[in-house]
SEMARPA-177080 format. One line per field, with one value per residue (C-alpha): residue in one letter; x, y, z. Coordinates in steps of 0.5 Angstrom, whole numbers. Layout:
REM SEMARPA-177080
residu <- (A, ...)
u <- (X, ...)
v <- (Y, ...)
w <- (Z, ...)
END
This chain:
REM SEMARPA-177080
residu <- (M, N, D, T, P, H, L, H, D, D, S, P, A, D, R, A, R, A, A, R, R, D, A, A, V, A, A, A, V, R, Q, G, L, V, T, A, E, Q, P, V, A, G, L, L, D, T, A, A, L, R, E, A, A, G, A, L, H, A, A, F, E, E, V, A, A, P, G, Q, Q, V, L, H, A, F, A, V, K, A, A, P, L, V, A, V, L, R, L, L, D, E, L, G, L, G, C, E, V, A, S, P, G, E, S, A, L, A, R, A, A, G, V, A, P, Q, R, T, V, L, D, S, P, A, K, T, A, E, E, L, R, E, A, L, R, L, G, V, A, I, N, V, D, N, P, Q, E, L, A, R, L, D, S, L, R, G, E, L, P, S, G, H, P, L, P, P, I, G, L, R, I, N, P, Q, L, G, A, G, S, I, D, A, M, S, T, A, T, A, T, S, K, F, G, V, A, L, A, D, E, G, A, R, D, W, V, L, D, A, Y, R, L, R, P, W, L, N, R, L, H, V, H, T, G, S, Q, G, I, P, L, S, L, M, T, E, G, V, A, A, V, Y, A, L, A, E, E, I, N, A, A, A, G, R, P, Q, I, T, G, I, D, I, G, G, G, L, P, V, N, F, A, S, E, R, T, A, P, T, F, A, E, Y, A, R, L, L, R, E, R, T, P, G, L, F, D, G, R, Y, A, L, V, T, E, F, G, R, S, L, A, A, K, A, G, T, T, L, A, R, V, E, Y, V, K, S, A, G, G, R, A, I, A, V, T, H, A, G, A, Q, T, A, V, R, T, V, F, A, P, E, S, W, P, L, R, I, D, A, Y, D, S, S, G, L, R, K, H, E, P, D, L, A, Q, D, V, A, G, P, C, C, F, A, G, D, L, V, A, R, D, R, S, M, P, A, L, A, A, D, D, L, V, A, L, L, D, T, G, A, Y, Y, F, S, N, P, F, S, Y, N, S, L, P, R, P, A, V, Y, G, Y, T, A, D, E, A, G, T, V, R, F, A, T, V, R, P, P, Q, S, T, A, E, L, V, A, E, S, G, G, S, C, A, G, A, L, T, A, P)
u <- (-34, -29, -26, -21, -14, -10, -4, 1, 0, 3, 2, 8, 7, 7, 14, 17, 14, 18, 24, 24, 24, 30, 33, 31, 33, 40, 40, 37, 43, 49, 45, 45, 38, 38, 43, 45, 43, 36, 34, 28, 25, 19, 20, 14, 15, 12, 12, 6, 2, 3, 0, -6, -9, -9, -12, -17, -19, -18, -23, -28, -28, -29, -36, -38, -42, -39, -38, -40, -37, -33, -29, -23, -23, -17, -18, -12, -13, -9, -3, -4, 3, 2, 7, 3, -3, 0, 2, -5, -7, -3, -6, -13, -14, -19, -19, -24, -22, -25, -22, -20, -12, -13, -18, -11, -7, -11, -11, -3, -2, -6, -12, -19, -24, -28, -25, -24, -31, -32, -34, -34, -39, -37, -37, -36, -40, -34, -32, -39, -38, -32, -34, -40, -36, -29, -35, -33, -38, -41, -44, -47, -48, -54, -61, -57, -52, -57, -61, -54, -53, -60, -58, -51, -55, -57, -51, -48, -49, -55, -53, -48, -47, -47, -43, -46, -49, -52, -54, -49, -54, -52, -56, -55, -52, -48, -40, -34, -29, -26, -31, -27, -27, -35, -39, -46, -47, -54, -51, -45, -44, -44, -49, -57, -59, -64, -68, -69, -77, -79, -72, -73, -80, -75, -70, -76, -78, -71, -70, -77, -76, -69, -69, -61, -60, -57, -53, -53, -47, -45, -38, -40, -32, -26, -21, -24, -31, -32, -34, -41, -43, -39, -44, -49, -49, -48, -54, -58, -57, -58, -65, -66, -63, -69, -74, -72, -72, -79, -83, -79, -82, -74, -67, -66, -61, -55, -50, -48, -42, -40, -34, -28, -27, -23, -20, -12, -8, -4, -2, 2, 5, -1, -5, -13, -18, -17, -21, -23, -26, -30, -33, -35, -38, -42, -43, -46, -50, -52, -53, -57, -51, -47, -52, -49, -55, -51, -44, -40, -35, -31, -26, -22, -15, -11, -12, -8, -3, -1, 3, 7, 10, 16, 18, 25, 29, 35, 36, 40, 40, 38, 37, 34, 28, 25, 28, 24, 30, 28, 30, 30, 29, 27, 20, 15, 8, 11, 9, 5, 0, -5, -1, 2, -5, -10, -4, -10, -13, -7, -2, 4, 9, 16, 23, 30, 36, 43, 47, 48, 42, 42, 35, 38, 34, 37, 37, 30, 29, 22, 23, 20, 21, 20, 19, 23, 17, 17, 12, 12, 6, 11, 12, 10, 11, 11, 14, 16, 20, 24, 32, 35, 37, 43, 45, 46, 41, 34, 27, 22, 15, 12, 6, 6, 4, -2, -4, 3, 6, 0, -1, 6, 4, 8, 9, 16, 17, 20, 21, 16, 21, 22, 19, 23, 19, 23, 24, 29, 30, 31, 38, 38, 39, 34, 33, 30, 26, 24, 16, 17, 24, 25, 22, 28, 29, 28, 21, 19, 22, 16, 11, 12, 11, 18, 16, 12, 16, 15, 8, 6, 12, 13, 9)
v <- (19, 14, 9, 8, 11, 16, 12, 16, 22, 22, 28, 30, 27, 20, 21, 23, 17, 13, 18, 15, 9, 8, 12, 6, 0, 2, 4, -2, -6, -1, -3, -10, -11, -15, -20, -28, -30, -26, -25, -22, -16, -12, -4, 1, 8, 12, 19, 15, 12, 19, 22, 17, 19, 25, 25, 21, 25, 32, 28, 27, 34, 37, 34, 32, 38, 41, 38, 31, 25, 22, 15, 12, 5, 2, -5, -9, -15, -10, -10, -13, -10, -8, -1, 1, 1, 5, 10, 10, 11, 17, 20, 20, 12, 7, 0, -5, -12, -19, -24, -25, -24, -17, -15, -16, -13, -7, -7, -8, -2, 2, 3, 6, 0, 5, 7, -1, -4, -11, -15, -21, -27, -31, -28, -33, -32, -30, -25, -21, -22, -18, -13, -11, -12, -7, -3, -4, -3, -9, -10, -16, -21, -25, -27, -32, -27, -22, -27, -29, -21, -22, -27, -24, -17, -20, -22, -15, -11, -7, -1, -3, 2, -2, 0, 2, -5, -5, -10, -11, -10, -14, -10, -15, -10, -15, -16, -12, -15, -20, -24, -27, -20, -18, -18, -15, -21, -25, -30, -26, -30, -24, -20, -20, -21, -15, -17, -24, -25, -23, -21, -12, -14, -17, -12, -7, -11, -12, -6, -4, -10, -7, -1, -1, -3, 4, 3, 0, -3, -4, -5, -7, -10, -9, -9, -9, -6, 0, 7, 8, 0, 3, 9, 5, 1, 7, 10, 3, 3, 11, 10, 4, 8, 14, 9, 5, 13, 14, 8, 10, 17, 18, 18, 10, 9, 15, 12, 9, 5, 5, 0, 1, -2, 5, 1, 1, 2, -2, 0, 6, 9, 15, 14, 13, 14, 19, 19, 26, 23, 18, 22, 27, 22, 20, 27, 28, 21, 21, 29, 27, 23, 29, 34, 32, 27, 21, 19, 15, 11, 9, 2, 2, -2, -3, 4, 7, 2, -2, 4, 5, -2, -5, -12, -13, -20, -22, -26, -32, -35, -33, -39, -41, -45, -46, -40, -36, -32, -34, -30, -34, -29, -30, -28, -32, -35, -35, -27, -25, -30, -27, -25, -32, -36, -31, -26, -23, -21, -18, -16, -12, -7, -9, -5, -8, -6, -8, -11, -5, -2, 2, 2, -1, 2, -2, -7, -9, -18, -22, -26, -30, -27, -33, -34, -39, -44, -52, -51, -49, -43, -40, -34, -26, -23, -28, -26, -19, -14, -10, -10, -16, -19, -23, -27, -22, -17, -15, -14, -10, -12, -5, -3, -8, -6, -8, -16, -18, -17, -19, -26, -31, -38, -43, -47, -49, -48, -41, -36, -30, -24, -18, -11, -5, 2, 7, 15, 19, 26, 30, 30, 22, 20, 14, 10, 5, 2, -6, -7, -15, -18, -25, -31, -35, -43, -44, -40, -43, -50, -49, -47, -53, -57, -57, -59, -65, -69, -74, -74, -80, -84, -84, -91)
w <- (-24, -28, -23, -28, -25, -30, -29, -31, -28, -22, -16, -13, -6, -11, -14, -7, -5, -10, -9, -1, -4, -8, -1, 2, -1, -3, 6, 6, 3, 6, 13, 13, 13, 7, 7, 4, 11, 12, 4, 4, 8, 9, 8, 11, 9, 15, 11, 7, 12, 16, 9, 7, 15, 13, 7, 10, 15, 11, 6, 11, 14, 8, 7, 14, 18, 23, 29, 26, 30, 24, 27, 21, 24, 21, 18, 23, 18, 12, 17, 24, 26, 33, 31, 25, 29, 34, 29, 27, 34, 34, 28, 30, 28, 31, 30, 26, 29, 26, 31, 38, 35, 32, 38, 42, 37, 38, 46, 45, 41, 46, 42, 46, 46, 45, 39, 36, 32, 32, 25, 24, 21, 26, 33, 38, 45, 49, 44, 45, 51, 52, 47, 51, 58, 55, 50, 43, 38, 35, 28, 28, 22, 23, 26, 31, 33, 35, 39, 42, 44, 47, 52, 53, 55, 61, 64, 64, 71, 72, 68, 65, 58, 52, 47, 40, 36, 29, 24, 18, 11, 6, 0, -5, -11, -14, -15, -17, -22, -17, -14, -6, -5, -6, -1, -3, -8, -8, -3, 0, 7, 10, 13, 13, 7, 5, -1, 1, 2, 9, 10, 10, 15, 20, 20, 22, 27, 30, 32, 34, 39, 41, 43, 44, 37, 34, 29, 21, 18, 10, 5, -1, -1, -3, -9, -16, -13, -17, -13, -16, -13, -6, -6, -8, -3, 3, 0, 1, 8, 9, 7, 11, 17, 15, 15, 22, 25, 22, 24, 31, 31, 34, 31, 34, 29, 31, 27, 20, 20, 11, 12, 7, 0, -3, -9, -10, -17, -16, -24, -23, -18, -17, -11, -14, -13, -7, -1, -2, -9, -5, 0, -5, -9, -2, -2, -9, -8, -1, 3, 8, 10, 12, 15, 21, 25, 24, 26, 21, 22, 16, 16, 10, 11, 4, 1, 8, 8, 0, -2, 3, 3, -1, -1, -3, -5, -7, -14, -12, -19, -25, -31, -37, -40, -47, -48, -42, -37, -30, -24, -17, -12, -4, -5, -7, -5, 2, 2, -3, -3, -8, -13, -14, -14, -17, -21, -26, -20, -16, -21, -18, -20, -20, -19, -21, -16, -17, -11, -9, -8, -14, -19, -26, -32, -37, -42, -41, -42, -41, -36, -29, -23, -19, -12, -7, -7, -9, -14, -21, -20, -15, -20, -18, -25, -32, -38, -36, -38, -35, -33, -33, -27, -25, -18, -12, -16, -12, -13, -11, -10, -10, -7, -2, 5, 6, 5, 3, 9, 14, 9, 10, 8, 11, 4, 6, 12, 10, 16, 16, 14, 18, 17, 18, 18, 15, 14, 10, 10, 4, 5, 3, 10, 12, 19, 20, 25, 27, 26, 26, 28, 22, 25, 27, 25, 32, 33, 27, 29, 36, 32, 28, 34, 36, 43, 42, 38, 42, 42, 37, 39, 46, 49)
END
């Protein structure tokens, strides 16, 4: 399968999403969500989230055996917003968490422990203890963590059921196009490195000695990982499950967590690749995965939420330097961290709107789109040809529903922007709901130790 999307083959759903976004930008201006006092905001298309969740369910229902158990656990780090987690829970998705904070968010959203999966290479004893007590599934990262679980099991009351527990396996298949997103390299910090000397024998012994270990987990990486590498990682862990079960003489491994990582097309409106394409490729490469013998878990994040989100910001000034036009906006490194610091890996599409929120179409001008942070590299676009921007116009950073709302960078003590969910009907009526309120100056001061002002000067 070709991993490169056809950039100009938008589906009706993609075009409808773009139309809703245009309506939402205009409505955000009319309703005062983006103002001189609140110059940046996140907009989240709830219909797009619903469509993505439905597409994920449908993709795996198509390839799974009748009655096969499949849990889609949303990667909370992609959009750690309680209202988003609750909506996805109502749509049949659980949560994949990787910290005490993410676990607390899942609980606040009402996600059942039995629909939650705990990942992290640095789980504390207390995190593991809580997961065992509540019934949260655990993906064990390394031998020391497994030894810690051996001890913690002894603290449980007699007869207390164990949640699903398995090892995270690094199949060491290599990197994708973004090294920082590649978690199945020879030296990745994640999981048990299966090809290292003695590692496979250690894994087989670990399961032989612990009949309660009943899962395996793999995640080859996220953005920049081709589907071919993702499917090879799943195939490697499926083969390991078969080997463990053959050695045990029984189905000891009852579930396989195949991780997430489906890449997102940031180059155009088109949703590509799709969950259906990935699921079919998995079935083609590893048909036994879908014969009903194994419960399946997925951990998608970016591919569910990215295209549902837009970061909208006012243009404060337009200037020129060295013959280059520069639009200075309020969306920069504080909200688009990855794009600013790694623009080659994380380029974003940018739409231009006038001060009333109507899309601008011309005239095109090569210009920089800069953020408000006080360092020279705070640019979300360099020499980008797009409609000429003017003061009080708006820029929309597209496909920012995953990681952009969740990775605020407090450089210059800039506040976290509000996030608003929106719905838009066919008549163009847009309704907003506050998902996260804007951070106030008082909250920012408190976060920076305002209550401890005298700590270094008090006698």
